[in-house]
C-alpha positions in Angstrom: -88.9 261.8 43.3 -91.1 258.8 43.9 -90.4 255.9 46.4 -92.1 252.6 45.7 -92.9 249.9 48.2 -94.9 246.7 47.7 -96.1 243.9 50.1 -98.6 241.1 50.0 -102.0 241.0 51.6 -103.0 237.6 53.0 -106.0 238.2 55.2 -107.3 241.7 55.8 -108.1 242.6 52.1 -111.4 244.3 52.9 -109.8 246.5 55.6 -106.9 247.4 53.4 -109.3 248.5 50.6 -111.4 250.4 53.1 -108.3 252.3 54.3 -107.2 253.4 50.9 -110.7 254.5 50.0 -111.1 256.7 53.1 -112.7 259.9 51.7 -110.8 262.0 54.2 -107.5 260.9 52.8 -108.2 260.1 49.2 -108.4 262.9 46.7 -108.7 260.7 43.6 -110.0 257.2 43.2 -109.7 255.0 40.1 -110.4 251.3 39.5 -109.6 248.9 36.8 -111.8 245.9 35.9 -113.6 246.1 39.3 -115.9 248.3 41.3 -114.3 249.9 44.4 -117.2 249.1 46.7 -117.0 245.3 45.9 -113.4 245.0 44.9 -112.5 242.5 47.7 -115.4 240.2 46.7 -114.4 240.5 43.0 -110.8 239.6 43.9 -112.1 236.6 45.8 -114.1 235.4 42.7 -111.0 235.8 40.5 -108.9 233.8 43.0 -111.5 231.1 43.3 -111.7 230.6 39.5 -108.0 230.5 39.1 -107.5 227.0 40.6 -104.0 226.7 39.2 -102.7 229.8 41.0 -102.0 228.4 44.5 -100.5 230.4 47.3 -102.0 232.3 50.1 -101.6 235.9 48.9 -104.9 237.6 48.0 -103.6 240.9 46.8 -100.6 243.2 46.8 -100.4 246.8 48.2 -98.2 249.3 46.5 -97.3 252.7 47.9 -95.8 255.3 45.6 -94.7 258.4 47.6 -93.6 261.7 46.1 -91.2 264.3 47.4 -93.1 267.1 49.3 -94.2 270.0 47.2 -92.7 268.5 44.0 -96.0 267.3 42.4 -99.7 267.9 42.4 -102.4 265.3 43.3 -103.5 265.4 39.7 -100.1 264.7 38.3 -99.3 262.0 41.0 -102.6 260.2 40.1 -101.8 260.3 36.4 -98.3 258.9 37.1 -99.8 256.2 39.2 -102.2 255.2 36.3 -99.3 255.1 33.8 -97.2 253.0 36.2 -99.9 250.4 36.6 -100.6 250.3 32.9 -97.0 249.5 32.3 -96.4 247.1 35.2 -99.7 245.2 35.4 -100.3 245.3 31.6 -104.1 245.2 32.0 -104.0 241.6 33.5 -104.9 242.4 37.1 -107.9 244.1 38.8 -106.8 247.1 40.9 -107.8 250.2 42.8 -105.7 253.3 42.7 -106.2 256.2 45.2 -104.1 259.3 45.7 -103.8 260.5 49.3 -103.1 264.0 50.4 -103.4 263.6 54.2 -99.6 263.8 54.8 -96.8 266.2 53.9 -96.0 264.2 50.8 -98.6 263.2 48.2 -98.7 259.4 47.8 -100.6 256.8 45.7 -102.0 253.6 47.2 -102.7 250.6 44.9 -104.2 247.3 45.8 -104.3 244.8 43.0 -105.5 241.2 42.9 -102.8 238.6 43.3 -104.2 236.6 40.4 -104.7 237.6 36.8 -108.2 237.5 35.5 -106.8 237.1 31.9 -104.2 234.3 32.0 -105.1 232.7 35.4 -101.6 233.2 36.8 -100.4 234.6 40.1 -98.4 237.8 40.2 -94.7 236.9 40.5 -93.6 238.9 43.6 -89.8 238.8 43.6 -86.7 241.0 43.6 -86.8 241.2 39.8 -90.4 242.4 39.6 -89.8 244.9 42.4 -86.9 246.5 40.6 -88.9 246.5 37.4 -91.7 248.4 39.3 -89.1 250.8 40.7 -87.4 251.4 37.4 -90.8 252.1 35.7 -91.7 254.6 38.4 -88.3 256.4 38.2 -88.6 256.6 34.4 -92.1 258.1 34.6 -90.9 260.6 37.2 -88.1 261.7 35.0 -90.4 262.0 32.0 -92.7 264.3 34.1 -89.7 266.4 35.3 -89.6 265.0 38.8 -86.4 264.2 40.6 -85.3 260.5 40.8 -83.3 258.7 43.6 -80.0 257.7 42.0 -79.2 254.1 41.6 -76.7 252.6 44.1 -75.3 249.3 45.0 -77.1 249.1 48.4 -80.3 247.6 47.0 -81.8 247.1 50.5 -81.6 250.8 51.4 -85.0 252.4 52.3 -85.9 255.9 51.2 -85.6 257.2 54.7 -82.1 255.8 55.0 -81.2 257.3 51.6 -82.5 260.8 52.8 -80.6 260.5 56.1 -77.4 259.5 54.2 -77.7 262.6 52.0 -77.7 264.6 55.3 -74.8 262.6 56.6 -76.7 261.2 59.6 -77.7 257.7 58.5 -76.7 255.1 61.1 -75.7 252.8 58.4 -73.5 255.5 56.9 -71.9 256.1 60.4 -71.4 252.3 60.8 -69.6 252.1 57.4 -67.4 255.0 58.3 -66.5 253.4 61.7 -65.7 250.1 60.0 -63.6 251.8 57.3 -61.7 253.9 59.9 -61.0 250.8 62.1 -59.8 248.7 59.1 -57.2 251.4 58.2 -55.6 251.4 61.6 -55.9 247.6 62.3 -53.3 244.9 61.7 -55.5 242.0 62.7 -59.2 241.2 62.9 -58.9 241.3 66.7 -57.5 244.8 66.5 -60.4 245.8 64.3 -63.1 244.5 66.8 -61.3 246.2 69.7 -61.3 249.5 67.8 -65.0 249.1 67.0 -65.8 248.6 70.7 -63.8 251.7 71.5 -66.0 253.7 69.1 -69.0 252.5 71.1 -70.2 249.6 69.1 -71.5 246.4 70.6 -70.5 243.3 68.5 -72.4 240.1 68.1 -70.6 237.1 66.6 -72.3 234.2 64.8 -73.0 233.2 61.3 -72.8 236.9 60.4 -71.0 239.5 62.4 -73.3 242.3 63.6 -72.9 245.7 65.3 -75.1 247.9 67.4 -74.5 251.6 68.3 -75.1 252.9 71.8 -78.6 254.3 71.1 -79.5 251.7 68.4 -82.3 249.3 69.3 -81.3 246.4 67.0 -78.1 244.9 65.7 -77.1 245.5 62.1 -75.5 242.7 60.2 -72.3 244.0 58.5 -73.2 242.2 55.3 -76.3 244.5 54.9 -73.9 247.4 54.3 -72.6 245.9 51.1 -70.3 243.3 49.8 -67.2 245.1 51.2 -68.6 244.7 54.7 -69.0 241.0 55.1 -66.8 239.4 57.8 -64.8 237.6 55.2 -64.2 240.8 53.2 -63.4 242.9 56.3 -60.6 240.3 57.2 -59.4 240.4 53.6 -59.3 244.3 53.6 -57.3 244.2 56.8 -54.8 241.7 55.3 -54.5 243.6 52.0 -54.8 247.2 53.0 -51.0 247.8 52.7 -50.9 246.4 49.2 -51.3 249.0 46.4 -54.0 248.1 43.8 -52.7 247.5 40.3 -54.6 249.9 38.0 -55.5 248.3 34.6 -55.6 250.5 31.6 -59.2 250.9 30.4 -59.8 250.0 26.8 -61.9 252.7 25.0 -64.4 251.4 22.5 -66.0 254.0 20.3 -69.0 251.8 19.7 -69.7 250.7 23.3 -68.7 253.7 25.4 -71.6 256.0 26.1 -71.6 259.5 24.7 -70.7 262.3 27.2 -70.7 266.1 27.1 -68.0 267.8 25.0 -65.5 269.9 27.0 -65.4 273.6 26.2 -61.8 274.6 25.6 -62.2 278.4 25.1 -62.0 280.4 28.4 -61.8 277.2 30.4 -59.9 277.9 33.6 -58.7 274.3 33.9 -57.4 274.3 30.3 -55.5 277.6 30.9 -53.9 276.4 34.2 -53.0 272.8 33.2 -51.4 271.6 30.0 -52.2 268.0 31.0 -55.9 268.8 31.3 -55.9 270.6 28.0 -54.3 267.5 26.3 -56.9 265.2 27.9 -59.8 267.5 27.0 -58.7 267.6 23.3 -58.5 263.8 23.2 -61.8 263.5 24.9 -63.5 265.8 22.4 -62.0 263.9 19.5 -63.3 260.6 20.8 -66.8 262.1 21.3 -66.8 263.5 17.8 -65.8 260.1 16.4 -68.6 258.4 18.4 -71.1 261.0 17.3 -70.2 260.4 13.6 -70.6 256.6 14.0 -74.0 257.0 15.7 -75.2 259.4 13.0 -74.2 256.9 10.4 -76.0 254.1 12.3 -79.2 256.2 12.3 -78.8 256.9 8.6 -78.3 260.7 9.2 -76.1 262.8 7.0 -76.6 266.3 8.3 -77.5 268.1 11.5 -80.7 269.4 9.9 -81.7 265.8 9.1 -80.9 264.8 12.7 -83.1 267.7 14.1 -86.0 266.6 11.9 -85.6 262.9 12.7 -85.7 263.8 16.4 -89.0 265.8 15.9 -90.5 263.0 13.8 -89.6 260.3 16.4 -91.1 262.3 19.3 -94.3 262.9 17.4 -94.6 259.3 16.4 -94.1 258.1 20.0 -96.7 260.6 21.3 -99.2 259.5 18.7 -98.5 255.9 19.4 -98.9 256.4 23.1 -102.2 258.3 22.6 -103.5 255.3 20.6 -102.4 252.9 23.4 -104.2 255.0 26.0 -107.4 255.0 23.9 -107.3 251.3 23.3 -106.5 250.5 27.0 -109.3 252.7 28.2 -111.8 251.0 25.9 -110.5 247.6 26.8 -110.8 248.3 30.5 -114.4 249.4 30.0 -115.3 246.3 28.0 -113.6 244.0 30.4 -115.4 245.6 33.4 -118.8 245.3 31.7 -118.1 241.7 30.7 -117.0 240.8 34.2 -120.1 242.5 35.7 -122.3 240.6 33.3 -120.8 237.3 34.4 -121.3 238.3 38.1 -124.9 239.2 37.4 -125.6 235.8 35.8 -123.9 234.0 38.7 -125.7 235.8 41.5 -129.2 236.6 40.1 -130.4 233.1 41.1 -129.4 233.6 44.7 -130.8 237.2 44.8 -134.2 236.1 43.4 -134.4 232.7 45.1 -137.2 232.2 47.5 -135.0 229.9 49.6 -131.9 232.0 50.3 -130.7 229.6 53.0 -128.7 227.6 50.4 -125.7 229.7 51.4 -124.4 230.7 54.8 -125.3 234.3 55.8 -121.9 235.7 54.9 -121.9 234.1 51.5 -125.5 235.2 50.9 -124.7 238.8 51.9 -121.6 238.9 49.5 -123.6 237.4 46.6 -126.4 240.0 47.1 -123.9 242.9 47.3 -122.2 241.6 44.1 -125.5 241.3 42.3 -126.6 244.9 43.2 -123.2 246.3 42.1 -123.4 244.4 38.8 -127.0 245.6 38.1 -125.9 249.2 38.8 -122.9 248.9 36.5 -124.9 247.2 33.7 -127.6 250.0 33.8 -124.9 252.7 33.6 -123.5 251.0 30.6 -127.0 250.7 29.0 -126.3 247.0 28.5 -129.0 244.7 27.3 -128.7 241.2 28.8 -128.5 238.4 26.2 -126.3 235.6 25.0 -125.5 237.5 21.8 -124.3 240.6 23.8 -122.1 238.5 26.0 -120.5 236.8 22.9 -120.0 240.1 21.2 -118.3 241.5 24.4 -115.9 238.5 24.4 -115.0 239.2 20.7 -114.4 242.9 21.3 -112.2 242.2 24.4 -110.1 239.8 22.3 -109.8 242.3 19.5 -108.7 245.1 21.8 -106.2 242.9 23.6 -104.6 242.1 20.2 -104.6 245.7 19.2 -103.0 246.8 22.5 -100.2 244.2 22.0 -99.5 245.4 18.4 -99.4 249.1 19.6 -96.9 248.3 22.4 -94.7 246.5 19.8 -94.7 249.7 17.7 -94.0 251.8 20.7 -91.0 249.7 21.8 -89.5 249.7 18.3 -89.8 253.5 18.3 -88.0 253.8 21.6 -84.8 252.2 20.2 -83.8 255.1 17.9 -85.1 257.5 20.6 -82.6 256.2 23.1 -79.8 256.8 20.5 -81.1 260.3 19.7 -81.1 261.1 23.4 -77.4 260.3 23.5 -76.8 262.8 20.7 -78.6 265.5 22.7 -75.9 265.2 25.4 -73.2 266.3 23.0 
Protein backbone atom coordinates (compact mmCIF):
# COMPACT_ATOMS: atom_id res chain seq x y z
CA UNK A 1 0.00 0.00 0.00
CA UNK A 2 1.65 3.25 -1.14
CA UNK A 3 0.63 6.75 -0.12
CA UNK A 4 1.56 9.58 -2.49
CA UNK A 5 2.01 13.24 -1.61
CA UNK A 6 3.26 16.10 -3.76
CA UNK A 7 4.09 19.74 -3.09
CA UNK A 8 5.99 22.53 -4.82
CA UNK A 9 9.47 23.86 -4.04
CA UNK A 10 9.81 27.62 -4.51
CA UNK A 11 13.11 28.54 -2.81
CA UNK A 12 15.07 25.84 -0.98
CA UNK A 13 15.71 23.51 -3.93
CA UNK A 14 19.36 22.82 -3.03
CA UNK A 15 18.44 21.98 0.59
CA UNK A 16 15.61 19.66 -0.50
CA UNK A 17 17.92 17.78 -2.87
CA UNK A 18 20.62 17.57 -0.20
CA UNK A 19 18.07 16.08 2.21
CA UNK A 20 16.85 13.31 -0.12
CA UNK A 21 20.46 12.44 -1.06
CA UNK A 22 21.51 12.00 2.59
CA UNK A 23 23.59 8.76 2.51
CA UNK A 24 22.43 7.82 6.01
CA UNK A 25 18.80 7.73 4.85
CA UNK A 26 19.04 6.86 1.13
CA UNK A 27 19.54 3.22 0.21
CA UNK A 28 19.21 3.76 -3.55
CA UNK A 29 19.69 6.85 -5.74
CA UNK A 30 18.64 7.23 -9.37
CA UNK A 31 18.60 10.32 -11.57
CA UNK A 32 17.10 11.06 -14.97
CA UNK A 33 18.57 13.63 -17.39
CA UNK A 34 20.62 15.27 -14.63
CA UNK A 35 23.53 14.58 -12.28
CA UNK A 36 22.55 14.32 -8.58
CA UNK A 37 25.43 16.53 -7.43
CA UNK A 38 24.44 19.43 -9.76
CA UNK A 39 20.71 18.78 -10.19
CA UNK A 40 19.68 22.10 -8.59
CA UNK A 41 21.89 24.03 -11.00
CA UNK A 42 20.68 22.02 -13.97
CA UNK A 43 17.08 22.64 -12.96
CA UNK A 44 17.83 26.38 -12.87
CA UNK A 45 19.29 26.21 -16.39
CA UNK A 46 16.17 24.48 -17.67
CA UNK A 47 13.92 27.03 -15.97
CA UNK A 48 15.96 29.94 -17.38
CA UNK A 49 15.79 28.64 -20.93
CA UNK A 50 12.04 28.07 -20.76
CA UNK A 51 11.04 31.73 -20.81
CA UNK A 52 7.41 30.87 -21.65
CA UNK A 53 6.93 28.85 -18.47
CA UNK A 54 6.32 31.60 -15.91
CA UNK A 55 5.43 30.87 -12.27
CA UNK A 56 7.58 30.73 -9.16
CA UNK A 57 7.80 26.95 -8.63
CA UNK A 58 11.29 25.58 -9.22
CA UNK A 59 10.53 21.91 -8.64
CA UNK A 60 8.11 19.45 -7.09
CA UNK A 61 8.70 16.98 -4.28
CA UNK A 62 6.88 13.64 -4.29
CA UNK A 63 6.85 11.19 -1.39
CA UNK A 64 5.65 7.65 -2.02
CA UNK A 65 5.35 5.77 1.28
CA UNK A 66 4.78 2.02 1.59
CA UNK A 67 3.12 -0.03 4.31
CA UNK A 68 5.67 -1.27 6.91
CA UNK A 69 7.15 -4.71 6.17
CA UNK A 70 5.16 -5.07 2.94
CA UNK A 71 7.93 -4.34 0.44
CA UNK A 72 11.71 -4.29 0.10
CA UNK A 73 13.90 -1.26 -0.72
CA UNK A 74 14.69 -2.82 -4.10
CA UNK A 75 11.02 -3.30 -5.01
CA UNK A 76 10.04 0.15 -3.70
CA UNK A 77 12.81 1.75 -5.80
CA UNK A 78 11.68 -0.13 -8.92
CA UNK A 79 8.04 0.89 -8.36
CA UNK A 80 9.21 4.50 -7.97
CA UNK A 81 11.03 4.30 -11.32
CA UNK A 82 7.99 2.85 -13.07
CA UNK A 83 5.72 5.50 -11.54
CA UNK A 84 7.93 8.34 -12.79
CA UNK A 85 8.27 6.79 -16.24
CA UNK A 86 4.49 6.76 -16.53
CA UNK A 87 3.70 10.08 -14.87
CA UNK A 88 6.52 12.32 -16.13
CA UNK A 89 6.88 10.54 -19.50
CA UNK A 90 10.55 11.39 -19.86
CA UNK A 91 9.90 15.15 -20.08
CA UNK A 92 11.25 16.30 -16.70
CA UNK A 93 14.63 15.93 -15.00
CA UNK A 94 14.38 14.20 -11.64
CA UNK A 95 16.16 12.50 -8.75
CA UNK A 96 14.66 9.43 -7.10
CA UNK A 97 15.93 8.14 -3.74
CA UNK A 98 14.62 5.32 -1.57
CA UNK A 99 14.88 5.97 2.19
CA UNK A 100 15.00 3.26 4.85
CA UNK A 101 15.48 5.46 7.95
CA UNK A 102 11.89 5.00 9.16
CA UNK A 103 9.60 2.07 9.94
CA UNK A 104 8.07 2.38 6.47
CA UNK A 105 10.18 2.37 3.31
CA UNK A 106 9.51 5.47 1.22
CA UNK A 107 10.61 7.09 -2.03
CA UNK A 108 11.56 10.76 -2.38
CA UNK A 109 11.38 12.37 -5.82
CA UNK A 110 12.35 15.88 -6.78
CA UNK A 111 11.67 16.84 -10.39
CA UNK A 112 12.10 20.09 -12.27
CA UNK A 113 8.96 22.21 -12.57
CA UNK A 114 9.69 22.82 -16.25
CA UNK A 115 10.08 20.28 -19.03
CA UNK A 116 13.38 20.26 -20.89
CA UNK A 117 11.55 18.80 -23.93
CA UNK A 118 8.50 20.94 -24.70
CA UNK A 119 9.33 24.01 -22.54
CA UNK A 120 6.14 23.76 -20.49
CA UNK A 121 5.59 23.87 -16.75
CA UNK A 122 4.22 20.84 -14.92
CA UNK A 123 0.47 21.29 -14.39
CA UNK A 124 0.09 20.79 -10.64
CA UNK A 125 -3.66 20.44 -10.01
CA UNK A 126 -6.21 18.05 -8.52
CA UNK A 127 -6.45 16.10 -11.77
CA UNK A 128 -2.70 15.42 -12.05
CA UNK A 129 -2.53 14.49 -8.35
CA UNK A 130 -5.20 11.82 -8.78
CA UNK A 131 -3.50 10.62 -11.96
CA UNK A 132 -0.30 10.22 -9.91
CA UNK A 133 -2.15 8.43 -7.12
CA UNK A 134 -4.01 6.14 -9.52
CA UNK A 135 -0.77 5.22 -11.31
CA UNK A 136 0.87 4.46 -7.94
CA UNK A 137 -2.09 2.30 -6.82
CA UNK A 138 -2.08 0.39 -10.12
CA UNK A 139 1.64 -0.37 -9.84
CA UNK A 140 1.22 -1.50 -6.23
CA UNK A 141 -1.58 -3.87 -7.26
CA UNK A 142 0.56 -5.24 -10.12
CA UNK A 143 3.38 -5.95 -7.63
CA UNK A 144 1.03 -7.67 -5.19
CA UNK A 145 0.93 -4.82 -2.64
CA UNK A 146 -2.23 -3.65 -0.89
CA UNK A 147 -4.00 -0.52 -2.12
CA UNK A 148 -5.99 2.08 -0.17
CA UNK A 149 -9.61 1.74 -1.37
CA UNK A 150 -11.14 4.65 -3.24
CA UNK A 151 -13.61 6.77 -1.27
CA UNK A 152 -15.63 9.93 -1.65
CA UNK A 153 -13.58 11.83 0.93
CA UNK A 154 -10.86 12.96 -1.46
CA UNK A 155 -9.20 15.24 1.07
CA UNK A 156 -8.54 12.41 3.53
CA UNK A 157 -4.89 11.86 4.46
CA UNK A 158 -3.35 8.42 4.84
CA UNK A 159 -3.09 8.91 8.62
CA UNK A 160 -6.79 9.75 8.83
CA UNK A 161 -7.60 6.71 6.70
CA UNK A 162 -5.59 4.45 9.03
CA UNK A 163 -7.23 5.94 12.11
CA UNK A 164 -10.64 5.49 10.54
CA UNK A 165 -9.95 1.79 9.96
CA UNK A 166 -9.28 1.55 13.70
CA UNK A 167 -12.43 3.54 14.49
CA UNK A 168 -10.56 6.39 16.20
CA UNK A 169 -10.36 9.09 13.52
CA UNK A 170 -11.57 12.44 14.87
CA UNK A 171 -13.32 13.07 11.57
CA UNK A 172 -15.09 9.71 11.89
CA UNK A 173 -16.14 10.62 15.43
CA UNK A 174 -17.42 14.01 14.24
CA UNK A 175 -19.45 12.39 11.43
CA UNK A 176 -20.95 9.96 13.95
CA UNK A 177 -21.84 12.81 16.34
CA UNK A 178 -23.48 14.81 13.53
CA UNK A 179 -25.44 11.79 12.26
CA UNK A 180 -26.64 10.96 15.79
CA UNK A 181 -27.68 14.55 16.48
CA UNK A 182 -29.56 14.83 13.18
CA UNK A 183 -31.61 11.70 13.95
CA UNK A 184 -32.90 13.14 17.25
CA UNK A 185 -33.34 16.78 16.17
CA UNK A 186 -36.47 18.49 14.88
CA UNK A 187 -34.79 21.83 14.08
CA UNK A 188 -31.29 23.10 13.32
CA UNK A 189 -31.23 24.79 16.75
CA UNK A 190 -31.94 21.38 18.37
CA UNK A 191 -29.11 19.94 16.36
CA UNK A 192 -26.54 22.55 17.48
CA UNK A 193 -27.63 22.12 21.12
CA UNK A 194 -27.14 18.35 20.92
CA UNK A 195 -23.70 18.81 19.36
CA UNK A 196 -22.71 21.09 22.26
CA UNK A 197 -23.99 18.51 24.73
CA UNK A 198 -21.66 15.97 23.11
CA UNK A 199 -18.74 18.31 23.86
CA UNK A 200 -18.31 20.09 20.53
CA UNK A 201 -17.62 23.82 20.27
CA UNK A 202 -19.38 25.38 17.26
CA UNK A 203 -18.15 28.26 15.10
CA UNK A 204 -20.66 29.93 12.80
CA UNK A 205 -19.71 31.88 9.70
CA UNK A 206 -19.52 31.24 5.97
CA UNK A 207 -19.08 27.55 6.84
CA UNK A 208 -20.14 25.93 10.11
CA UNK A 209 -17.21 24.32 11.97
CA UNK A 210 -16.82 22.07 15.03
CA UNK A 211 -14.05 21.47 17.52
CA UNK A 212 -13.86 18.57 19.99
CA UNK A 213 -12.69 19.10 23.54
CA UNK A 214 -9.05 18.07 22.95
CA UNK A 215 -8.86 19.18 19.34
CA UNK A 216 -6.58 22.13 18.51
CA UNK A 217 -8.34 23.44 15.41
CA UNK A 218 -11.89 23.70 14.17
CA UNK A 219 -13.04 21.34 11.41
CA UNK A 220 -15.35 22.68 8.76
CA UNK A 221 -18.32 20.34 8.40
CA UNK A 222 -18.09 20.60 4.62
CA UNK A 223 -14.68 18.85 4.80
CA UNK A 224 -16.45 15.69 5.95
CA UNK A 225 -18.30 15.29 2.65
CA UNK A 226 -21.27 16.67 0.75
CA UNK A 227 -23.78 15.33 3.30
CA UNK A 228 -22.21 17.47 6.03
CA UNK A 229 -22.45 21.00 4.64
CA UNK A 230 -24.65 23.31 6.73
CA UNK A 231 -27.25 23.41 3.96
CA UNK A 232 -27.41 19.61 3.69
CA UNK A 233 -27.47 19.13 7.47
CA UNK A 234 -30.57 21.37 7.59
CA UNK A 235 -32.06 19.46 4.66
CA UNK A 236 -31.41 16.11 6.37
CA UNK A 237 -33.11 17.34 9.56
CA UNK A 238 -36.14 18.51 7.56
CA UNK A 239 -36.40 15.31 5.50
CA UNK A 240 -35.30 12.66 7.98
CA UNK A 241 -38.86 11.45 8.58
CA UNK A 242 -39.56 11.01 4.88
CA UNK A 243 -38.96 7.52 3.52
CA UNK A 244 -36.74 7.50 0.41
CA UNK A 245 -38.38 6.21 -2.75
CA UNK A 246 -36.34 3.31 -4.09
CA UNK A 247 -36.07 3.26 -7.85
CA UNK A 248 -35.77 -0.07 -9.61
CA UNK A 249 -32.34 -0.50 -11.12
CA UNK A 250 -32.17 -1.30 -14.80
CA UNK A 251 -29.82 -4.16 -15.56
CA UNK A 252 -27.80 -3.86 -18.73
CA UNK A 253 -25.99 -6.99 -19.81
CA UNK A 254 -23.49 -4.91 -21.76
CA UNK A 255 -22.70 -2.15 -19.27
CA UNK A 256 -22.93 -3.96 -15.92
CA UNK A 257 -19.55 -5.25 -14.70
CA UNK A 258 -19.02 -8.98 -14.39
CA UNK A 259 -19.12 -10.38 -10.87
CA UNK A 260 -18.38 -13.73 -9.26
CA UNK A 261 -20.86 -16.57 -9.86
CA UNK A 262 -22.70 -17.80 -6.76
CA UNK A 263 -22.09 -21.46 -5.83
CA UNK A 264 -25.49 -23.13 -5.34
CA UNK A 265 -24.40 -26.57 -4.16
CA UNK A 266 -23.93 -26.90 -0.36
CA UNK A 267 -24.55 -23.17 0.03
CA UNK A 268 -25.99 -22.51 3.51
CA UNK A 269 -27.87 -19.37 2.40
CA UNK A 270 -29.42 -21.22 -0.56
CA UNK A 271 -30.57 -24.08 1.68
CA UNK A 272 -32.06 -21.75 4.32
CA UNK A 273 -33.71 -19.17 2.04
CA UNK A 274 -35.80 -19.85 -1.05
CA UNK A 275 -35.68 -16.12 -1.83
CA UNK A 276 -31.89 -16.11 -1.84
CA UNK A 277 -31.86 -19.28 -3.97
CA UNK A 278 -34.12 -17.57 -6.53
CA UNK A 279 -31.90 -14.46 -6.57
CA UNK A 280 -28.70 -16.54 -6.90
CA UNK A 281 -30.06 -18.47 -9.90
CA UNK A 282 -31.09 -15.26 -11.67
CA UNK A 283 -27.71 -13.70 -10.85
CA UNK A 284 -25.85 -16.67 -12.33
CA UNK A 285 -27.97 -16.58 -15.48
CA UNK A 286 -27.21 -12.88 -15.97
CA UNK A 287 -23.49 -13.45 -15.44
CA UNK A 288 -23.51 -16.32 -17.94
CA UNK A 289 -25.23 -14.11 -20.53
CA UNK A 290 -22.70 -11.32 -20.00
CA UNK A 291 -19.85 -13.81 -20.25
CA UNK A 292 -21.15 -15.11 -23.59
CA UNK A 293 -21.52 -11.53 -24.92
CA UNK A 294 -17.99 -10.64 -23.84
CA UNK A 295 -16.51 -13.79 -25.40
CA UNK A 296 -18.26 -12.94 -28.69
CA UNK A 297 -16.92 -9.38 -28.50
CA UNK A 298 -13.39 -10.75 -28.11
CA UNK A 299 -13.95 -13.20 -30.99
CA UNK A 300 -13.56 -16.26 -28.72
CA UNK A 301 -15.55 -19.42 -29.43
CA UNK A 302 -14.23 -21.79 -26.74
CA UNK A 303 -12.68 -21.82 -23.27
CA UNK A 304 -9.45 -23.25 -24.73
CA UNK A 305 -9.24 -20.33 -27.15
CA UNK A 306 -9.91 -17.92 -24.26
CA UNK A 307 -7.08 -19.45 -22.17
CA UNK A 308 -4.66 -19.18 -25.10
CA UNK A 309 -5.71 -15.60 -25.87
CA UNK A 310 -5.09 -14.66 -22.25
CA UNK A 311 -1.57 -16.13 -22.38
CA UNK A 312 -0.81 -14.47 -25.73
CA UNK A 313 -2.04 -11.10 -24.50
CA UNK A 314 0.07 -11.27 -21.33
CA UNK A 315 3.17 -12.28 -23.28
CA UNK A 316 2.63 -9.49 -25.81
CA UNK A 317 2.26 -6.89 -23.06
CA UNK A 318 5.39 -8.13 -21.26
CA UNK A 319 7.42 -8.05 -24.47
CA UNK A 320 6.09 -4.60 -25.32
CA UNK A 321 6.91 -3.23 -21.85
CA UNK A 322 10.41 -4.73 -22.08
CA UNK A 323 10.92 -2.84 -25.37
CA UNK A 324 9.65 0.37 -23.77
CA UNK A 325 12.08 0.03 -20.86
CA UNK A 326 15.04 -0.55 -23.20
CA UNK A 327 14.06 2.43 -25.36
CA UNK A 328 13.50 4.71 -22.35
CA UNK A 329 16.80 3.73 -20.77
CA UNK A 330 18.67 4.44 -24.01
CA UNK A 331 16.76 7.69 -24.47
CA UNK A 332 17.57 8.84 -20.92
CA UNK A 333 21.27 8.13 -21.50
CA UNK A 334 21.34 10.02 -24.81
CA UNK A 335 19.42 12.98 -23.37
CA UNK A 336 21.74 13.14 -20.38
CA UNK A 337 24.89 13.11 -22.53
CA UNK A 338 23.43 15.71 -24.92
CA UNK A 339 22.52 17.94 -22.01
CA UNK A 340 26.01 17.64 -20.47
CA UNK A 341 27.54 18.43 -23.86
CA UNK A 342 25.49 21.63 -24.06
CA UNK A 343 26.46 22.56 -20.48
CA UNK A 344 30.12 21.91 -21.31
CA UNK A 345 29.97 24.25 -24.30
CA UNK A 346 28.19 26.95 -22.29
CA UNK A 347 30.59 26.88 -19.30
CA UNK A 348 34.03 26.05 -20.75
CA UNK A 349 34.66 29.71 -21.63
CA UNK A 350 34.04 30.78 -18.03
CA UNK A 351 36.19 27.97 -16.61
CA UNK A 352 39.18 28.68 -18.89
CA UNK A 353 38.80 32.46 -18.97
CA UNK A 354 41.69 34.43 -17.53
CA UNK A 355 39.24 37.07 -16.31
CA UNK A 356 36.71 35.15 -14.22
CA UNK A 357 35.29 38.33 -12.74
CA UNK A 358 32.72 38.65 -15.55
CA UNK A 359 30.29 36.86 -13.22
CA UNK A 360 29.56 37.37 -9.56
CA UNK A 361 31.21 34.81 -7.23
CA UNK A 362 28.07 32.69 -6.84
CA UNK A 363 27.42 32.47 -10.60
CA UNK A 364 31.11 31.77 -11.22
CA UNK A 365 31.15 28.94 -8.67
CA UNK A 366 27.99 27.40 -10.16
CA UNK A 367 29.40 27.56 -13.70
CA UNK A 368 32.65 25.91 -12.62
CA UNK A 369 30.78 23.17 -10.77
CA UNK A 370 28.58 22.52 -13.81
CA UNK A 371 31.63 22.44 -16.08
CA UNK A 372 33.43 19.87 -13.91
CA UNK A 373 30.33 17.65 -13.72
CA UNK A 374 29.87 17.86 -17.50
CA UNK A 375 33.52 16.94 -18.18
CA UNK A 376 33.25 13.97 -15.84
CA UNK A 377 30.02 12.76 -17.47
CA UNK A 378 31.38 13.13 -21.02
CA UNK A 379 34.56 11.21 -20.13
CA UNK A 380 32.51 8.37 -18.65
CA UNK A 381 30.46 8.27 -21.86
CA UNK A 382 33.67 8.26 -23.99
CA UNK A 383 32.24 11.20 -25.89
CA UNK A 384 34.34 13.02 -28.47
CA UNK A 385 33.47 16.68 -28.62
CA UNK A 386 32.53 17.88 -32.10
CA UNK A 387 29.65 19.50 -33.98
CA UNK A 388 28.99 16.23 -35.83
CA UNK A 389 28.67 14.30 -32.56
CA UNK A 390 26.21 16.86 -31.20
CA UNK A 391 24.06 16.74 -34.36
CA UNK A 392 24.07 12.94 -34.27
CA UNK A 393 22.96 12.98 -30.63
CA UNK A 394 20.04 15.25 -31.52
CA UNK A 395 19.03 12.85 -34.29
CA UNK A 396 19.24 9.80 -32.00
CA UNK A 397 17.20 11.49 -29.27
CA UNK A 398 14.44 12.39 -31.75
CA UNK A 399 14.43 8.85 -33.14
CA UNK A 400 14.15 7.30 -29.66
CA UNK A 401 11.39 9.70 -28.62
CA UNK A 402 9.33 8.71 -31.68
CA UNK A 403 10.03 5.04 -30.99
CA UNK A 404 8.90 5.39 -27.37
CA UNK A 405 5.64 7.03 -28.43
CA UNK A 406 4.89 4.23 -30.90
CA UNK A 407 5.64 1.56 -28.29
CA UNK A 408 3.31 3.21 -25.77
CA UNK A 409 0.54 3.26 -28.40
CA UNK A 410 0.99 -0.49 -28.92
CA UNK A 411 0.98 -1.08 -25.17
CA UNK A 412 -2.22 0.92 -24.65
CA UNK A 413 -3.99 -0.95 -27.46
CA UNK A 414 -2.95 -4.26 -25.85
CA UNK A 415 -4.41 -3.16 -22.51
CA UNK A 416 -7.96 -2.84 -23.90
CA UNK A 417 -8.52 -6.58 -24.47
CA UNK A 418 -6.53 -7.29 -21.28
CA UNK A 419 -9.09 -5.37 -19.19
CA UNK A 420 -11.91 -7.44 -20.69
CA UNK A 421 -10.00 -10.68 -20.14
CA UNK A 422 -9.53 -9.70 -16.48
CA UNK A 423 -13.30 -9.41 -16.19
CA UNK A 424 -13.63 -12.99 -17.42
CA UNK A 425 -11.15 -14.14 -14.77
CA UNK A 426 -13.59 -13.05 -12.07
CA UNK A 427 -16.25 -15.49 -13.21
